[in-house]
C-alpha positions in Angstrom: 120.2 -124.1 -56.5 119.6 -127.8 -55.8 120.4 -130.0 -58.7 120.9 -133.7 -59.5 124.6 -134.0 -59.9 127.0 -131.9 -62.0 125.7 -132.7 -65.5 124.7 -129.3 -67.1 121.4 -130.9 -68.3 120.6 -132.3 -64.9 117.3 -131.8 -63.1 117.5 -128.6 -61.0 115.5 -126.2 -58.9 116.9 -122.6 -58.9 115.7 -119.8 -56.6 116.8 -116.4 -58.0 116.9 -112.8 -56.7 117.9 -109.9 -58.9 117.9 -106.1 -58.9 116.0 -106.2 -62.2 113.1 -108.3 -61.1 111.4 -109.9 -58.1 112.3 -113.2 -56.6 111.6 -116.2 -58.8 111.9 -120.0 -58.7 112.7 -122.2 -61.7 112.4 -126.0 -62.2 114.3 -127.6 -65.1 114.1 -131.2 -66.3 114.8 -132.7 -69.7 115.6 -129.2 -71.0 112.1 -127.9 -70.1 111.7 -125.2 -67.5 108.7 -124.2 -65.3 109.1 -120.8 -63.7 107.2 -118.7 -61.2 107.9 -115.1 -60.4 106.9 -113.6 -57.1 103.6 -111.6 -57.6 104.9 -109.1 -55.0 107.2 -106.8 -57.0 109.1 -105.6 -53.9 111.0 -108.9 -53.3 114.3 -107.6 -54.6 117.9 -107.5 -53.1 117.6 -106.8 -49.4 115.2 -109.7 -49.0 116.0 -113.1 -47.8 115.5 -116.3 -49.9 115.5 -119.9 -48.8 115.4 -123.2 -50.7 114.4 -126.3 -48.6 114.3 -130.0 -49.4 111.9 -131.9 -47.2 109.0 -134.4 -47.4 109.5 -135.2 -51.0 109.4 -131.6 -52.1 111.8 -128.8 -52.9 110.3 -125.4 -51.9 111.3 -121.8 -52.4 110.6 -119.1 -49.8 111.1 -115.4 -49.6 111.2 -113.1 -46.6 111.4 -109.3 -46.1 113.0 -109.6 -42.6 114.4 -113.2 -42.3 111.7 -113.9 -39.6 108.5 -114.6 -41.4 108.5 -116.4 -44.8 106.2 -116.6 -47.8 106.2 -119.7 -50.0 106.7 -119.2 -53.7 106.2 -122.7 -55.0 107.1 -126.4 -54.4 108.3 -128.9 -56.9 108.5 -132.7 -56.5 111.9 -134.0 -55.3 113.1 -137.1 -57.1 116.8 -136.3 -57.0 117.7 -138.9 -54.4 121.3 -139.1 -53.0 122.7 -137.4 -56.2 121.4 -134.0 -55.1 123.9 -131.2 -54.6 123.6 -127.6 -53.5 125.1 -124.7 -55.5 125.4 -121.0 -55.1 125.6 -118.8 -58.2 126.4 -115.1 -58.7 126.0 -113.6 -62.1 127.0 -110.3 -63.8 125.5 -109.4 -67.1 127.8 -106.6 -68.1 131.4 -107.9 -68.4 132.9 -104.5 -69.2 131.7 -103.1 -65.9 132.9 -104.0 -62.4 130.3 -105.8 -60.4 129.9 -107.8 -57.2 127.4 -110.2 -55.7 127.0 -109.5 -52.0 125.6 -112.1 -49.6 125.0 -110.5 -46.2 124.2 -113.8 -44.6 124.6 -117.3 -46.0 123.7 -120.7 -44.4 123.7 -124.2 -45.8 122.7 -127.2 -43.6 120.0 -129.4 -42.3 116.7 -127.9 -41.3 117.6 -128.6 -37.6 120.9 -126.7 -38.0 119.2 -123.7 -39.7 116.6 -123.4 -37.0 112.8 -123.0 -37.1 111.2 -121.2 -40.0 108.1 -119.1 -39.3 105.6 -119.1 -42.2 103.6 -115.9 -42.7 100.1 -117.4 -42.4 96.9 -115.5 -43.3 95.5 -113.3 -40.6 91.8 -114.1 -40.1 89.5 -111.6 -38.4 86.0 -112.8 -37.3 83.0 -110.6 -37.0 83.1 -110.8 -33.2 86.6 -109.2 -33.1 88.6 -112.4 -32.8 91.9 -112.4 -34.8 94.0 -115.5 -35.4 96.6 -116.8 -37.9 96.1 -120.0 -39.9 96.7 -121.5 -43.3 93.6 -122.0 -45.4 93.2 -125.3 -47.2 90.2 -124.4 -49.2 87.0 -122.3 -49.2 83.7 -121.8 -51.0 80.9 -119.3 -50.5 79.7 -121.1 -47.3 82.8 -122.4 -45.4 86.5 -122.1 -44.9 88.6 -125.2 -44.2 91.6 -124.4 -42.1 95.0 -126.1 -42.1 98.2 -126.2 -39.9 97.4 -126.1 -36.1 93.7 -125.7 -36.9 93.7 -128.6 -39.4 90.2 -130.2 -39.6 88.4 -127.1 -38.4 85.8 -125.4 -40.5 84.7 -121.7 -40.1 81.4 -120.5 -41.6 81.9 -117.7 -44.2 79.3 -115.6 -42.5 81.4 -115.4 -39.3 84.5 -114.0 -41.1 85.1 -110.3 -41.5 88.3 -110.2 -43.5 91.5 -112.2 -44.2 94.9 -110.5 -44.6 97.1 -112.7 -46.7 100.1 -110.3 -46.3 100.5 -108.2 -43.2 100.9 -105.7 -41.8 98.9 -103.6 -44.3 99.4 -99.8 -44.6 97.1 -97.6 -42.6 95.8 -95.9 -45.8 93.7 -99.0 -46.5 92.0 -99.0 -43.1 88.7 -97.7 -44.6 88.6 -100.6 -47.1 89.5 -103.2 -44.4 86.6 -101.9 -42.2 84.3 -103.9 -44.5 82.2 -101.0 -45.9 82.9 -102.6 -49.3 83.5 -106.3 -49.9 86.2 -107.3 -52.3 90.0 -107.9 -52.7 92.9 -105.6 -51.9 95.7 -106.4 -54.4 99.4 -106.2 -53.6 99.7 -103.2 -56.1 97.3 -101.2 -54.0 94.2 -101.6 -56.2 90.9 -102.4 -54.6 88.8 -104.9 -56.6 85.1 -105.2 -55.6 83.9 -108.7 -56.0 82.3 -111.7 -54.2 84.3 -114.8 -53.2 83.7 -117.9 -55.3 86.3 -120.2 -53.8 89.9 -120.9 -52.6 91.6 -124.0 -54.0 95.0 -125.6 -54.7 96.5 -125.8 -58.2 99.8 -126.6 -59.8 100.7 -123.0 -59.4 100.0 -123.0 -55.6 96.9 -121.7 -53.8 94.5 -119.6 -55.8 91.4 -117.6 -55.1 88.5 -117.1 -57.5 86.2 -114.1 -57.2 83.3 -112.9 -59.3 82.6 -109.3 -60.2 79.5 -107.9 -62.0 81.7 -105.9 -64.3 84.7 -108.3 -65.0 83.2 -111.7 -64.4 85.3 -114.3 -62.6 88.9 -113.7 -61.9 91.6 -115.8 -60.3 94.4 -114.5 -58.0 97.6 -116.1 -56.8 97.5 -116.1 -52.9 101.3 -116.4 -52.6 101.7 -112.8 -53.4 99.2 -111.0 -55.6 96.5 -110.5 -52.9 97.0 -108.5 -49.7 93.5 -109.0 -48.2 90.0 -110.4 -48.8 87.2 -108.3 -47.2 83.8 -109.8 -46.6 81.9 -107.7 -44.0 82.5 -105.4 -41.0 83.7 -106.7 -37.7 82.5 -105.7 -34.2 84.4 -103.0 -32.4 83.4 -104.4 -29.0 84.4 -107.6 -27.1 81.8 -110.3 -27.4 79.5 -110.7 -24.3 80.1 -113.5 -21.9 83.8 -113.9 -22.7 85.8 -112.1 -19.9 89.3 -113.2 -21.1 91.3 -112.1 -24.1 94.8 -112.9 -25.3 96.8 -110.5 -27.5 99.8 -111.9 -29.4 102.9 -110.2 -30.7 101.9 -111.1 -34.2 98.6 -109.1 -33.9 96.2 -111.9 -32.9 93.3 -111.4 -30.5 91.5 -114.4 -28.9 88.4 -114.0 -26.7 87.3 -116.8 -24.4 86.7 -118.0 -20.9 88.3 -120.5 -18.4 91.8 -119.2 -18.8 94.5 -121.5 -17.4 98.2 -122.3 -17.9 100.1 -125.5 -18.5 103.5 -126.5 -20.0 104.4 -122.9 -21.0 101.1 -122.4 -22.8 98.0 -120.4 -22.1 94.8 -122.4 -22.6 91.5 -120.7 -23.3 88.0 -121.9 -24.3 86.6 -120.0 -27.3 83.3 -120.1 -29.2 84.4 -120.3 -32.8 87.8 -122.0 -32.4 87.1 -124.4 -29.5 90.0 -124.8 -27.0 93.1 -122.8 -28.0 96.6 -123.3 -26.8 98.9 -120.3 -27.1 102.7 -120.5 -26.3 103.6 -117.9 -23.6 106.5 -116.6 -25.7 103.9 -115.5 -28.4 101.7 -113.6 -25.9 101.9 -109.8 -25.6 99.1 -109.2 -23.2 96.5 -111.2 -21.2 93.3 -109.4 -20.1 91.1 -111.2 -17.5 88.0 -109.5 -16.2 89.2 -106.1 -17.5 92.6 -106.5 -15.7 95.8 -107.1 -17.7 
């Protein structure tokens, strides 16, 4: 919890994890509370949670392994120098013995805590290219990328699928192949529909899709959707691109003019222009059919 001083009615942001329900984040001010519960029901004890204060925002994250993190929600930070950090353990049955166990606990600056890898969407193009990038917005025609690819636009017709949560179980491979277009939900349901758009709201990033049977529906991309499937992808490497880079996270980049500089591999691509990939993220490099 991060709160503005010790007054019980003070403004606060509280990130909670319980055996009864998934992770949740709660913002309280003037005795009014705004809450968001993780759409993925598996974020229970055994998971990692993290609350950060940076850039005028207080943000809650959850992680299954402590390595890659998903954002739950951000709230504006106006606490100033009065902000304090609290740790709370709660038992609901006083007649029974109970314990709150923290396997690992860290409190400090972002520099002291180390880098935090965000679980970005995994985007597969129809030519077989796979890369990871945040998505700022989208409509039926284009996708606007964020993060390292900020400012770049990808035509919708060049995208095969987007995995918002990965890896995805093998039993869904047939759906991910693109034989049917639609959405794979985090509960395992497949919802056939056509993309309307991706946009930011007070709740976070949302996706709107339209189905002939159910009309337009909106989905929370922070947890309720595993994948968006648009069309099949090629099983062969694109012609004229002799080089490919495979990353440990599952990325695959095709291109030409492979070179190295400052602990990075640099490759010229068709869809993504010139890409720079840190050597520590690379699993395999294939150049003219030689790895």
